[in-house]
C-alpha positions in Angstrom: 0.0 0.0 0.0 1.4 3.5 -0.9 2.4 5.4 2.2 0.0 8.4 1.6 -2.9 6.0 1.2 -1.9 4.1 4.4 -1.7 7.4 6.4 -5.1 8.5 5.1 -6.7 5.2 6.1 -5.1 5.7 9.6 -7.1 8.9 9.9 -4.1 11.3 9.6 -5.8 13.3 6.9 -6.9 13.2 3.3 -4.4 11.7 0.8 -3.5 15.2 -0.4 -2.9 16.3 3.2 -0.8 13.2 3.8 1.4 13.9 0.8 2.1 17.4 2.2 3.0 15.9 5.6 5.4 13.5 3.8 7.1 16.4 2.0 7.4 18.3 5.3 9.4 15.4 6.8 6.8 14.6 9.4 6.5 10.9 8.5 8.9 8.1 9.3 8.9 4.4 8.2 11.0 2.0 10.4 12.8 4.9 11.9 13.7 6.7 8.6 12.2 10.0 7.6 10.5 9.8 4.3 10.0 12.9 2.1 9.3 11.4 -1.3 6.0 10.1 -2.6 5.0 6.6 -3.6 6.8 4.5 -1.0 5.1 1.1 -0.6 4.5 0.0 3.0 3.3 -3.3 4.5 0.8 -2.4 7.3 1.5 -5.7 9.0 5.3 -5.3 9.1 6.4 -1.7 8.8 6.3 0.8 11.7 5.0 4.2 10.5 5.1 7.3 12.7 3.6 10.7 12.2 5.1 13.6 14.2 6.9 10.9 16.3 3.7 8.9 17.1 2.9 5.5 15.8 -0.1 5.2 13.5 -2.2 2.2 12.6 -5.2 1.4 10.4 -8.5 2.3 11.9 -10.7 -0.6 12.9 -13.8 1.5 12.5 -14.2 4.7 10.5 -16.5 7.5 11.2 -18.0 10.2 9.1 -20.2 13.0 10.4 -22.3 15.8 9.0 -21.4 18.8 11.1 -22.9 22.3 11.3 -19.8 24.4 11.7 -20.6 27.7 13.5 -18.8 30.9 12.5 -15.5 31.8 14.2 -14.4 28.2 14.3 -11.3 27.2 12.4 -11.1 24.0 10.2 -7.9 22.6 11.6 -7.1 20.0 14.3 -5.0 22.5 16.3 -4.6 26.3 16.2 -1.5 28.1 17.5 -3.5 31.3 18.1 -5.8 29.7 20.6 -9.0 29.9 18.5 -11.7 27.3 18.7 -11.3 24.5 16.2 -13.7 22.0 14.8 -12.0 19.3 17.0 -13.4 21.0 20.1 -16.8 19.6 19.0 -15.5 16.0 18.7 -13.7 15.1 21.9 -14.8 11.5 21.6 -13.5 11.1 18.0 -9.9 12.3 18.0 -9.2 10.5 14.7 -11.6 12.5 12.6 -10.5 15.5 10.5 -12.3 18.1 8.4 -13.1 17.3 4.8 -11.9 20.3 2.8 -12.3 23.8 4.3 -14.9 26.2 5.4 -13.2 29.5 6.3 -13.2 31.0 9.9 -16.0 33.4 9.4 -18.2 31.1 7.3 -20.7 28.5 8.7 -22.7 25.6 7.6 -22.2 22.0 6.4 -18.8 20.5 7.0 -18.0 16.8 6.7 -15.7 15.3 9.4 -14.3 11.9 8.8 -11.6 9.4 9.6 -11.8 7.9 6.1 -9.1 9.4 3.9 -10.5 7.8 0.7 -13.8 9.4 1.3 -12.2 12.8 2.0 -10.2 12.5 -1.3 -13.3 11.9 -3.4 -15.3 14.7 -1.6 -12.6 17.3 -2.2 -10.5 16.5 -5.3 -11.5 18.6 -8.4 -11.6 15.6 -10.6 -14.7 14.3 -8.8 -16.6 17.6 -9.4 -18.6 17.4 -6.2 -21.0 20.3 -6.1 -21.5 22.6 -3.1 -24.3 25.2 -2.6 -23.9 28.4 -0.5 -26.4 31.0 0.8 -24.5 34.3 0.4 -25.7 37.5 2.2 -24.3 41.0 1.8 -24.6 43.7 -0.8 -22.9 46.9 -1.9 -22.7 48.8 -5.2 -23.0 45.9 -7.5 -24.7 45.4 -10.9 -26.7 42.1 -10.9 -26.8 41.8 -14.7 -23.1 42.3 -15.2 -22.2 40.2 -12.1 -24.3 37.2 -13.3 -22.7 37.3 -16.7 -19.2 37.5 -15.2 -19.8 34.8 -12.6 -21.1 32.3 -15.2 -18.6 33.1 -18.0 -15.5 33.4 -15.8 -13.8 35.8 -13.5 -10.0 36.3 -13.6 -8.4 36.1 -10.2 -4.8 35.9 -9.0 -4.9 32.1 -8.9 -6.8 31.5 -12.2 -10.2 31.8 -13.7 -13.2 31.2 -11.4 -16.8 30.2 -12.4 -20.0 29.7 -10.5 -21.9 26.7 -12.0 -25.2 28.3 -11.0 -26.3 31.6 -9.4 -29.7 32.6 -8.2 -30.3 36.2 -7.1 -32.8 35.8 -4.3 -32.7 39.6 -3.8 -30.1 42.4 -3.9 -28.7 41.2 -0.6 -29.0 37.4 -1.0 -27.4 35.0 -3.5 -27.5 31.2 -3.8 -24.5 29.9 -5.6 -23.3 26.5 -6.7 -19.6 25.6 -7.1 -17.3 22.7 -7.3 -14.2 24.7 -6.3 -12.1 24.2 -3.3 -9.8 27.2 -3.5 -9.3 29.3 -0.4 -12.1 31.8 0.2 -13.3 31.2 -3.4 -16.9 32.3 -3.1 -16.0 35.4 -1.1 -13.3 36.4 -3.6 -15.6 35.8 -6.6 -18.3 38.1 -5.0 -15.8 40.8 -4.1 -14.6 40.9 -7.7 -18.1 42.0 -8.7 -18.4 44.4 -5.7 -20.8 42.2 -3.8 -19.5 42.4 -0.2 -20.2 39.3 1.7 -21.4 39.6 5.3 -22.5 36.1 5.9 -21.8 32.8 4.1 -23.6 29.5 4.8 -22.8 26.2 3.0 -26.1 24.2 2.8 -25.3 21.4 0.4 -22.3 19.2 -0.4 -22.9 16.5 -3.0 -25.9 14.5 -1.6 -25.5 15.8 1.9 -27.9 18.6 3.1 -27.6 20.8 6.2 -31.3 21.0 6.8 -32.3 22.2 10.2 -29.2 20.9 12.0 -28.3 23.4 14.8 -24.9 25.2 14.8 -22.4 23.0 16.7 -24.5 19.8 16.2 -23.5 16.8 14.2 -25.0 13.5 13.0 -23.1 10.4 11.9 -23.5 9.3 8.3 -24.3 5.6 7.8 -21.1 3.8 6.6 -23.1 2.2 3.8 -23.9 5.6 2.4 -20.3 6.6 2.7 -19.3 3.6 0.6 -22.1 4.2 -1.8 -21.0 7.8 -2.4 -17.4 6.8 -3.0 -18.5 4.4 -5.7 -20.9 7.0 -7.2 -18.2 9.6 -7.3 -15.7 7.1 -8.9 -18.3 6.2 -11.6 -19.0 9.9 -12.3 -15.3 10.6 -12.7 -14.8 7.6 -15.1 -17.7 8.7 -17.2 -16.3 12.2 -17.5 -12.8 10.9 -18.4 
């Protein structure tokens, strides 16, 4: 099994996160620091450590649908003492956030100890759609903004597109994206002079926030997790 896949299945993070950890020199195999990708490990024989602590395959994996409140950071630890998503999961130290939802934003966030699930939910090749309720306003032109958002907006890290936009009123948008770039929705809105004051993610793939209260979470049935991995794999192969 490749090292990054093994780490993901141990609950260290998504495969992409684990690749970064390897490059940072935070992973050792049999006492030797590994900083290159693709090493094959035998889970039954090799001793793997992350930040000096041994890791092993999870016997049971958990995935949760969580309503992240605002002013909560999507990391396992924060050096500035801010509240993190892990403060809501003291009984599940192996879970980690799937993707990101910035500090000020709120709404649906998946938490999992299944690295393969996290990869499929976040990697651009799977095209998982997300829906946001966006509140704000300012001196913006709805007609020009809609045209730009659906045709493409040039930003410092490349062109951005909203798959779908509904103008609920001049202070409320509903947007659909498959992007994972940092603060993507906020930056797209700012580019058209729509100043965001509140941003709530309500949908991610088949998962819907519904009336789940801020700070609350529910566990997703493992069968549904496996079903979604298979569905996203099939969709990716059909697009390829």
